[in-house]
C-alpha positions, 0 to 999 in steps of 0.5 A: 500500500502506498503511504499517505505520508513519507518522510526521508532524512528530515532535519530542522536546525535553529540558530540560538538567539536568532531573531526573525524579522517581521515583514516590512516595507520595501524601504525597510528591506532596502535599508537593511540590505544597504547596512548588511555589508557594514556588518562584515567589518565588525567582530562576529560572534560564534554562531551556535545551532540546535537541531530540533529534528535530526535525520528523521525518516518514517512512513504512515499508511492511509487510515492509521492513527499515529501517536507521537510522544516524548519529553518537552523539547524532543521535537514533536511540535517542530515535526508537526509544524514542518508537516503543516508547512508552517516551518521549512525544513533544513534538510530532507524530503516530505511527501503528503498525499492528501488534504491536510488539516492542522490543529497545532495551537489553540485559536491559530488563525483566529481574529480576536475582534471577529465573532465566533461566527466570522472566525468559523468562515475565516479559519475554515478558509485558512484551512482550505474549505470553500464557502459552500463547504463551510455553510454546509457544515456550519451548524454541525461545527457550532453544535460540536463546539458548544458555543451557540450562546456566544456565536456572535460574541468577539472571540477575544472574550472567549475562555481558552476552553471555548477557543479550543473547542471552536478551533478543534471543531473547525479542523475536525470537520474539514474532513482532511485525509490527514489531520495533525493534532498537537496536545490541544486536548489538555485545555478542555474538560474531561467530557469534551476530551472524550468527545474529541477523542471519539471524533478522532477515532471516527476520522480514523475509522473513515480511512483518514490519517491522524498524527497525534502529539500527546502527553496523555499516555492512555489516549495514545494507547487506546486511540493509536494503532502505532506510536513513535517516540522522539528524543533530542530530535531523533526517532528512538522507538517506533511500534506498538503503542503499549511497548513504546509508552512502557519504554518511555515511562521506564527510560524517562528521567526528570530532575523533579524526581529527586531533590538533594542537599549535600551540605547540611548547613544549607538543607531545610531543617532545624538544629535537631534534624535536616533533610538530605534528599527526597526521591520518587522511585518505582520498580523497573526504573533505575533511579528517581523518576517523575513519571510513574506507571499507575499500575505499579507501586510508588516509593517516596524516599526521604533521607535526613540527618539526625543532629541530636544524640538520642532524639526520638524522631518520626517521619511523614509526608503530605501528598497534594494534587495539581490544585494543591488539595491534600490527597492524603497524609501519612507517617511512620507512626504505628497507628498510621503505618501498615507495618511497625517501623522499628525506628519510630519514636526510638532514640536515634543515634547521630547520623543519616537515616532513610524512611520510605513510604510505599503507595500501592499501585492502582491507588492514585488517580492519574494526574500531577502530584507534589510531595511535602516532607515532614520530619519531627521529634516525638512528642513535639510538633512538626520540626520540619515541613518542606511543602511541595518539595518535589512533584511527579506525574501518574500516567494511566497506561490504559488498562482502566481506559479501554471503555472510558476516554475521560478522566476518572472522577475522584481524588484516588482511583483504587482497584477494589474487589467486586463480586456478583452472584446469581440469586434466583431465577424470578423477576417481579411483574406488575399486574393490576397495580400489584407486584407478583413474582413470576418464574423466568421462562426459558 
């Protein structure tokens, strides 16, 4: 089968500190040209470059939904901008066999002073839709975007969510052979995200091709037939979405996965106790990480110095969600710990100690969390509270997303035990206003 997208040796280089001059008048252009020779006589600084993409090559068959993942700065957005003809490549060749629609930034192509109605026509025209095509799909676009009440309001008064809904609605109803989507679903609420994912799935089932850049690992696993991982502008993995995502979560490292103080004099604490480090650890990952698999146990490790001989110490933590709400608090107190910590309240000799709190797999909901470290002396009040000292992200790898695209509600999302039994082969039947039990007939 002939590919609908073919990329060979694609590279994109940027000059560090380069300023792209805006379009100017003829007089300004001639003036810059006249001044240019004078620049050669001056001492020139060494030019530095960075490769956003480096020798990328792959093919995409028609009808495939391809997920593109990677850390910030990996080259994902640059790749879609080059495919969308927004940015010219430095080297390489791209072949696109089909009408292309792009949704790279919220509200791209919108005019702030124009109304939602006017921007549908404007944005549709920018994306290549004719006026008759826009009119034919106008009502469907408005209904999908859920902006009927604000249709004639200037979009400068829209929220970012309204912007995103309208932009996605126009791009999705363009009916392109190729749809490029860059992490715009993060703006919408869970219900609208579900609608957008369903729409992209429908586009794929219609034989259209979708390239989706996303940090939502569950969306990539459940929506895409294939995934590509970029790192430092290069393709480092290409294949089954589950395998690519698992490899990404295993190999990804983040400075947010640990915080370290080597000098006790500069570490948070008191004359009794001071923090040395806080780390996030997970099975299968060698070292700290800020990206954890929802299905695996998470370890919060705290190391600290005891500076007072025979001080009876305790350790604890708070876990906050992305809006700052405390999801849980825990400590090594015997009443709070599943296991008896032999060092709780016991006189500590001088030196360094390590406390580890284990959070079960399939307990936290997907999302962003921050850890607050708590250290103290029994029975005194808290001696050290280092609030939101580091953060990590819980990724849903897809097991509980097979039949549900939106985020699961609730602060936590444990897998609890359920059991159903068949009781009796009878059903209630209402006759003449009275309930009567009737045997179920084969």
